[in-house]
N, C-alpha and C positions, 0 to 999 in steps of 0.2 A: 504494500500500500504506500502511495506517495504521501508526502506531508500535505495537510490541507489547512487552509485558513479557517477561522471560526465560521461555522455555518455552511461552508462550501462542501460540495460533493467531492469524494475521493475518486480519482481516476481508476476505472475498472478495466480499461482496454480501449482499443481504437474506436473513437467516435461516440461511445456510449458511456456517460458517467453513471456510476451506481448511485443509489439513492441515499447514501450514508453521509452523516455530518460528523463533526468533531465529537459530539456527545456519543454517537454510536461507536466511534473508534475508541473512546475511553472505556466503554463497556467491553469492547473486543479485548482490550488489554487486561481487564479484570477477569474475564472468562479464561483468557490464555493462562494467566497465572494460576487460577484455580485448577484447571485441567492438568497442567504440567506438574503441579505440586501435590494434588490430592486425588487424582484419578489415574493418570498415566503410570505412576510407579506401581500400581496395584493391578493393572489390567491383566497381566499374565496369570496372576493368582486367581482372579475372578473368572477368567476364561476356563481355567482348569477345574474350578469349582462348579462351573456351569451356572453361575449366579453371582451377581454383585450384591453387596449387603444392603438391606433395607435402610440402614442408617444413611446411605447416600441420598435417598429422597429427603430425609430430615435435613441433611446438610445443605442440599440445593434449595430447600424451602427456607432455611435460615438465612441464606445469602440472597434470597429474592429471585433466584433463577427460574423457579416454577411459575411465577406470576408476572413475568415481564410485561405481557401485553394485556393483563387484566386490571380493572380499575382499583385505585387505592382503597376504596370503601370495602373491598373484599379481601384486602391484604396484599393486593398486587402492586406493581410498580408504576402503573399508569402509562405504560409504553405502547408500542404498536407492533405490527407484524415485523417491522424492520429490526426491532430489538430481539425478537424471537429468532429471526433469521441469523443474526450474529451469533447467538448462543449455539444454534444448531451447526453452523459452519465451523466455529472454533472447536466444538466437541470433536468433530471429525478431523480437523486439521492438526490438533495438538496432542493426539494420542489416545483418545477414548476409542475403544473398539466399537465395531458396529453394534454389538450386543448391548453395551452400556448405553450408547446413544439411543438405541431403539427402545430400551426399557424406560428411560427417563422421558423421551419425547412421546412415546405412546400414551403416557400419563398426561404430561403437561400440554402437549400440542395437538393431541388427537382425541383423547377421552374428555378432557375438561372443556374445550371450546364449545361443544354442543350444549353443555350444561349452562354455560354463560349466555350463549346466543339465543337459546330457545327455552331455557328454564325460567321459572318464576322465582320470586324472591326467596321463598322457603327452600326451593331446590338448590338455589345458589348457596344459601347458608348451610344446607345439609351436606353438600358434596364439594362445591367449588372452594369455599373458604378453608376447610381442612385439607383439601387437595393442594392448594397453594402453599400451605405450611408444610406439606409433606407428611401429614399425619394420616391421611387416607390415600391409597393408591388406586388409580382408575385404569380401566381397560375399555376398549371398544370392541363390541361383539357383533360382527356382521357375517363373516365367512362361516359357512357350514360345510359338512362333508359333501353335500351335493350342490353347493352354490358358492362359487368364488367370485369371479368377475361378473357373473350373471346374478347380480344382486336381487333382481326381481323374482328369482326362483327360490328364495329362502322359504323354509317350511316350519321353522319354530313358530308355534302358534300360542297366542295369548287369548284365552276364552274369557269373555266379559262375565263377571259375577257381581253380586252386590258388594260395593265397596272397593272393587278393584279387578284384578285379572288372575287367572291361573295359567301358568306357562308350562308348556311341554315342548321338548325338542333338544337340539344340540348345536354347539358352535365348535369350530376348530381353528388352529393356527392363530390363537389369540395371544398377542404379546402382553405380558403381565398377567396372563390368564391363570397362573398358578397361585399368585399371592395378592391379586387385586382385592380391594375392599369393596369396590362397587364396579358394576359392569354396565356401560351404556349400550343397551342391547336392542338390535333391530328384530322385530317380531311381526308376524302377520296377525292382524286383528279382524280380518274378514276372510271369507272363503274365496273371494275374487282372486283371479290370477293376475300375473303381470305386476305392474308398478302399484296398482291399487291396493289399499288395505295394509300397507306397511306402517308400523308405528315404532316409536322409541320408548322403551322403559328403562329406568335406572333400577337395577336389581342389586340389592345388598348381597354379597357373596356368602354371608352366614345364614341366609334364608334356608329353612328346611326344604329338601329336595334339590338344592343346588349342589352339584358335585363336580369337582375337578377329576375327570376320568383318568387322565394321564398327563405327565409332563413330556412333551415331545422332544426328541433329539434331532438336531439340525446340522446341515453342512456348515453353516456359519452362525454368526450372532450367538455364540456359545454363552456369553455372560448374561443373556436375557432369558427369562422363563417364557416358554410358549406352551399354552395348554389347550387341551380338548375338554369341553365342558358339556355336561348334560343337565337338563331341567326335567324334573319329574314332579308334576303338580306343585310347582313353586307359586306360592301366593304372593302377589305384588300389589300393594295398596294403590288406589287410583291416583293419589297425589304423586306417584312416581312416574306418571305419564309425562314425557318430555315433549312440549309442543302440543299440537292438535292430533287427535286420533286419526289414523289413516293418512297422515301427511309426512310420514317418516322418510319416504323416498326423497323428498325435497331436502330434508335435513342431511341425508347421506350424501347427496350430490354436492351440497354446500360444503360439507366437511372434506370431501375428496379433493377439491381444488387445492386447499392448503396442505393436505397430506402429501399430495404429489409434488407440490412446489418445495415442501420441506425435504423430500427425498432428493430433489435436484440440488438444493443448497448443501445438504450433507455430502453429496457426491463431489461438489466443487471443492469443499474442504479436504476431502479424502484425496482427490487428484493432486491438489497442491502439495500435500504431505508426501505423496508417492514420488512426485517430480523432485522435490527437495531431497528425499532419501536417496534417490537414484543418482543425483548430481554428487552428493556427498560420497557415496560409495564409489562412483566412477573416478573421483579425484583421489581416493585413498587406495583402492585395490590395484595391486601390481600384477602385471602379466607380461612376459617376454621383456622384462627389464624396464617397463614404464607403466604409468597410470593407464587403466583401461579407457578412461575418458579421452585419451589422446588418439584412440583408434576411431576412424571415420564411422564404422558401423555403430559404435556406441554413441558417438556424438549425434548421429542422425536419429537414432532411437529416441534419445532425450529431446532432440529438437521437435520430433513429431509428438511426443508426449506433452511437452510444454505448449505446443500449438493447440492440441486438442483440449487441454485444460483451460487455456485462455479463451478459446471459442465457447466452451461450455459455460465459463464464468460470465462472459459478456451476455450470452443469451439468457442465463438465469437471472442475472442482476436486472436486465431490462424487463423481464417478465415480473420479477418481484416488485419493481417500481410501479408498473402498471397495476398489479394486483393491489398494492398498498394504496394507490390512488383511487381504487374502486372501479377501474375499467373492467368491462367484460373480457375475460382472458381464457375462455375455455380452450380455444385453439392453441394459444401460446403456452398455457400450462401443460397441455398434452404434448406439444412439441418439445418443451423443455424437459419434461420427465422422460420422454422417449430418448432424446439425444444424450442426456447426461448419464443415464444408467448404463447404456451401451458403451459410452465413452469411458466411464470408470472401469468397466470390465477390461477394456482394451489397455488402458493405462496400467492397471494392476498387473495384467499379464506381461506387459513389456517390462515393468519394474522387476518382476520375478526373473525374467530372462536376463536382465542386466546383472542381477545379483547372483545368477547361476545357482550352484548347489546351495549356497548360503541362503538364497531366497526361498528355497524349498524347506529350510529348517525353521523352527519356531523362533529362534533367537532374534531375527531381524523384524518379525511381524509382517513380512511381505506376504507370506502364504496365508496369513489370517486375513489380510486386506483383500486378497483375491477371493477367498471363500465368502467373506462378508459381502463383497460387491455383487456376487452372482444372484442375490435375491432381488436386486434392483429392477431388472427387466420383468419380474414376476409380481412383486408386492405392490399394493396400492393401485392395481390395474396393470395387466400385462402389456407388453409391447404391442401385441396384436389389438388389444382394446384401444390403446392410444392411437394407433394408426387408423382404426375405424372411426374414432371420434374426430380426428383431424380431417379425414376424408369427407365426413358428413358436414363439417363446417364449410366445405367448398360446394355443398349442394349435391354431392355424389351419392 
């Protein structure tokens, strides 16, 4: 980042200034120190344990990182999406694994925003306020064994009864699903098919009939817990309905835009880290009597990696600026998510190639970066779904 005068944007690349000011850059420095001092030194241990400690939520809440974009009246920092973006980018850039970042952000940036945007005052006090403090952990429950990107096909059903609902069904691939205190859960509330009849219920995970069936093992994101959940006659009070009944699909789509943009922002941070690590290694590693960075093949690999990372950052920052300003950016968000996730996979693969055998070992963290990156083209809407959305915005 270049030096910026007070209030001026920091240059992000050719022709497009990113939307950040000096205030945002001060936050970036604060996050950098926190991640480097309190997260990065423990990542290997947490990856091996397949879980980072719950106390990390408490610490992030104490420092205000979980409530960056929420109003001060709920314990937040009164910031914007831009503050949240810096948090996500620096988590990825400064050494937090994909699993650590996923667990924290699934709570703060994916589960809690619907409670704030669509919840009433009681609901905000019940889940948002303790969530901002890190006292309660949230998860978002949409994906099911038979419904992933095809959200309209969910089958978990909430039958209306006096005073609330009785829920039966299941969810899978739920980040924070093993230890969440509340689940913002998409359910069917009518027998109608398609997009109709989807509602959101906030379900307390200590409710009778709520069961974590299994903790799922994954290729990457090892430090986060991913659960499969079942509901057997789970009674949910009517005041736990988030927004209007049968309007849940709109809520899901509103949340998807930010989730997908967050994935792009995280990829930008991860690519910067991989380029930096590769440059450092190329300057230190000796082969045939000289640094490997002096060989044209390695120089060209790093040149391509850096160019890909810069292009991804420029696109992401421009989409972020438009999103923050309230522009309709369905096409741009889809393009950004599509481009950055594939780009991260390519950059991570090239970084491993540059590191050679050492890259394949755990010591350098490159193999973890490659494993973590592979979820990008799948999670939050597959590449194929992104392409379909983009095509439809052109009237195709």
